[in-house]
C-alpha positions as CSV (number, residue, x, y, z in Angstrom):
1,I,-1.2,-25.8,-40.6
2,L,0.0,-29.0,-38.8
3,A,2.0,-31.4,-41.0
4,L,0.1,-34.7,-41.6
5,K,1.7,-37.8,-40.1
6,K,3.6,-40.1,-42.5
7,H,2.6,-43.8,-42.5
8,L,4.8,-46.8,-43.6
9,I,3.0,-50.1,-44.1
10,I,5.2,-53.2,-44.3
11,M,3.1,-56.1,-45.9
12,A,4.3,-59.2,-44.2
13,K,3.4,-62.9,-44.4
14,A,3.9,-65.2,-41.4
15,P,7.2,-67.0,-42.0
16,I,5.6,-70.5,-42.2
17,I,7.5,-73.2,-44.3
18,G,5.5,-74.0,-47.5
19,Q,3.4,-70.7,-47.2
20,V,6.2,-68.1,-48.1
21,K,8.3,-67.7,-51.2
22,T,6.7,-70.9,-52.6
23,R,8.0,-70.3,-56.1
24,L,11.5,-69.9,-54.8
25,G,10.9,-72.9,-52.6
26,K,10.4,-75.1,-55.6
27,E,13.8,-74.3,-56.8
28,I,15.9,-74.2,-53.4
29,G,13.6,-76.1,-51.1
30,Q,10.7,-74.7,-48.9
31,F,12.8,-74.8,-45.8
32,S,15.6,-72.7,-47.3
33,A,13.1,-70.3,-49.0
34,C,11.4,-69.8,-45.5
35,Q,14.8,-69.2,-43.9
36,F,15.6,-66.6,-46.5
37,Y,12.2,-64.9,-46.0
38,K,12.7,-64.9,-42.2
39,K,15.9,-63.1,-42.7
40,T,14.6,-60.5,-45.1
41,L,11.4,-60.0,-42.9
42,K,13.6,-59.4,-39.8
43,N,15.9,-57.0,-41.6
44,T,13.1,-55.1,-43.3
45,I,11.4,-54.4,-40.1
46,F,14.7,-53.4,-38.3
47,R,16.1,-51.3,-41.1
48,L,12.9,-49.2,-41.8
49,K,11.9,-48.2,-38.4
50,S,12.2,-44.5,-37.8
51,K,10.8,-41.6,-35.7
52,K,10.0,-39.8,-38.9
53,W,7.0,-41.9,-39.7
54,E,4.6,-44.4,-38.1
55,T,5.6,-48.0,-39.1
56,V,2.7,-50.5,-39.3
57,I,3.1,-54.1,-40.1
58,A,0.1,-55.6,-41.9
59,I,0.1,-59.3,-41.4
60,T,-1.3,-62.3,-43.3
61,P,-2.8,-64.8,-42.3
62,D,-4.6,-62.7,-39.8
63,K,-4.3,-65.4,-37.1
64,Y,-0.6,-64.9,-36.9
65,I,-0.9,-61.3,-35.6
66,S,0.2,-63.1,-32.3
67,P,2.8,-63.8,-31.1
68,K,4.5,-60.4,-31.4
69,K,7.8,-62.0,-31.1
70,M,7.4,-63.1,-34.7
71,W,7.2,-59.4,-35.6
72,Q,10.2,-58.1,-33.6
73,N,7.8,-57.3,-30.7
74,N,6.1,-54.4,-32.6
75,N,3.0,-53.0,-31.2
76,N,1.7,-51.5,-34.5
77,L,0.3,-54.7,-36.0
78,I,-2.8,-54.9,-38.2
79,P,-4.5,-57.9,-39.9
80,Q,-4.4,-57.7,-43.9
81,G,-7.9,-59.2,-43.9
82,L,-9.4,-61.1,-46.9
83,G,-9.0,-60.7,-50.6
84,N,-6.2,-60.7,-53.1
85,L,-3.0,-58.8,-52.7
86,G,-4.5,-55.6,-54.2
87,E,-7.6,-55.7,-52.0
88,R,-5.5,-56.3,-48.9
89,M,-3.1,-53.5,-49.8
90,Q,-6.0,-51.1,-50.5
91,N,-7.5,-52.0,-47.2
92,A,-4.4,-51.4,-45.3
93,M,-4.0,-47.9,-47.0
94,E,-7.5,-46.9,-46.4
95,I,-7.5,-47.5,-42.7
96,M,-4.5,-45.3,-42.1
97,P,-5.2,-41.9,-40.6
98,P,-4.8,-38.8,-43.0
99,G,-1.4,-38.3,-44.4
100,P,1.0,-39.7,-47.0
101,V,1.2,-43.6,-47.0
102,V,4.1,-45.7,-48.4
103,I,3.7,-49.4,-48.8
104,V,6.6,-52.0,-49.2
105,G,6.9,-55.8,-49.1
106,T,9.4,-57.9,-47.2
107,D,11.2,-59.7,-50.0
108,I,13.6,-56.9,-51.2
109,P,17.0,-57.6,-49.7
110,K,18.5,-54.2,-50.9
111,I,15.9,-51.9,-49.4
112,E,17.3,-49.3,-47.1
113,L,16.0,-46.5,-44.8
114,S,17.1,-44.0,-47.4
115,H,14.5,-45.3,-49.9
116,I,11.7,-44.6,-47.5
117,E,13.1,-41.2,-46.7
118,K,13.2,-40.4,-50.5
119,A,9.7,-41.8,-51.0
120,F,8.2,-39.6,-48.3
121,S,10.3,-36.6,-49.6
122,V,8.9,-37.2,-53.1
123,L,5.3,-37.2,-51.7
124,G,5.8,-33.6,-50.6
125,Y,5.7,-32.6,-54.2
126,Y,4.2,-35.5,-56.2
127,D,0.9,-37.4,-56.0
128,A,2.5,-40.8,-56.1
129,V,5.8,-42.6,-55.9
130,F,6.7,-46.0,-57.1
131,G,9.8,-48.2,-56.9
132,P,9.8,-50.4,-59.9
133,S,11.1,-53.9,-59.9
134,F,12.8,-55.7,-62.9
135,D,9.9,-58.1,-63.5
136,G,7.3,-55.3,-64.3
137,G,6.0,-55.1,-60.8
138,F,6.9,-52.8,-58.0
139,W,8.7,-52.9,-54.6
140,L,7.3,-49.7,-53.3
141,A,4.1,-47.7,-53.7
142,G,3.3,-44.5,-52.2
143,L,0.4,-41.9,-52.3
144,K,0.1,-38.4,-51.0
145,R,-3.7,-39.1,-50.5
146,R,-4.7,-35.6,-50.9
147,P,-7.3,-34.6,-51.8
148,K,-8.7,-38.1,-51.6
149,N,-7.7,-41.7,-51.2
150,T,-7.4,-43.2,-54.7
151,Q,-8.1,-46.9,-55.2
152,I,-5.1,-48.0,-57.2
153,F,-4.7,-51.6,-56.4
154,K,-7.9,-53.0,-57.8
155,K,-8.0,-55.2,-61.0
156,V,-4.2,-55.5,-61.1
157,R,-2.7,-58.5,-62.8
158,W,-0.5,-59.4,-59.9
159,S,2.7,-61.7,-60.5
160,S,2.8,-60.4,-64.1
161,T,4.8,-58.0,-66.2
162,Q,1.7,-55.7,-66.2
163,A,1.5,-55.2,-62.4
164,L,3.0,-51.7,-62.3
165,S,1.3,-50.5,-65.5
166,D,-2.1,-51.8,-64.3
167,T,-1.6,-49.9,-61.0
168,L,-0.6,-46.6,-62.8
169,A,-3.8,-46.9,-65.0
170,H,-6.0,-46.3,-61.8
171,L,-4.3,-43.0,-61.0
172,P,-5.9,-39.8,-62.1
173,K,-4.8,-38.7,-65.5
174,K,-3.1,-35.5,-64.2
175,A,-1.5,-37.3,-61.3
176,S,2.3,-36.4,-60.8
177,I,4.5,-39.5,-60.3
178,L,8.1,-40.0,-59.5
179,Y,10.0,-43.4,-59.8
180,L,12.7,-44.6,-57.4
181,E,15.5,-46.9,-58.6
182,K,14.8,-50.3,-59.6
183,L,15.3,-53.1,-57.1
184,I,14.9,-56.8,-57.1
185,D,12.0,-58.5,-55.2
186,V,13.0,-62.0,-54.9
187,D,10.6,-64.6,-56.4
188,T,12.9,-66.9,-58.4
189,I,16.2,-68.6,-58.1
190,D,17.7,-66.0,-60.5
191,D,16.5,-63.2,-58.1
192,Y,17.9,-65.1,-55.2
193,R,21.3,-65.5,-56.9
194,N,21.4,-61.9,-58.0
195,T,20.8,-60.7,-54.5
196,A,23.0,-63.3,-52.7
197,P,26.0,-61.1,-52.2
198,H,23.8,-58.4,-50.7
199,Q,21.7,-60.6,-48.5
200,P,21.7,-59.5,-44.8
């Protein structure tokens, strides 16, 4: 039996001032927030590329799929499409060919290649893997997608302390789940300060 290909989806926003990290921007200025985001975006794409899996960058707004220079000249670019964050994540996951899928964002300064390796390793034995964040959300979500593609991102209260628990509620009752370590996804000035020594 051929091993199914692994797929890593990086959910990315075009680094436009006033359109990224707006909550953080209210506290440190929109220009500084955008510069921070550009840095984490660049490093996320650079760090997580591997021959062990196919890396796809899902982009919003869709019109910024070009120029490729904005995305480190990657060829595997897809538009996120319309809808809320959950709908766009679900769309990205569902268009991937058969095989395990891991989704991450681009605002996690401490994310490393080893986290993705661990997530795919987990999906060899478990139905799902999550990287919880300190605010009740998650910085990584992965599904084995066998025997079927589960819709886990619908009706989730995003940007709330219930984001992870809402997502877990959509998994089948008997689904096996493993959690990775907690990491900070940067939304506020406190998050920013806590990750400052570790910023790329």
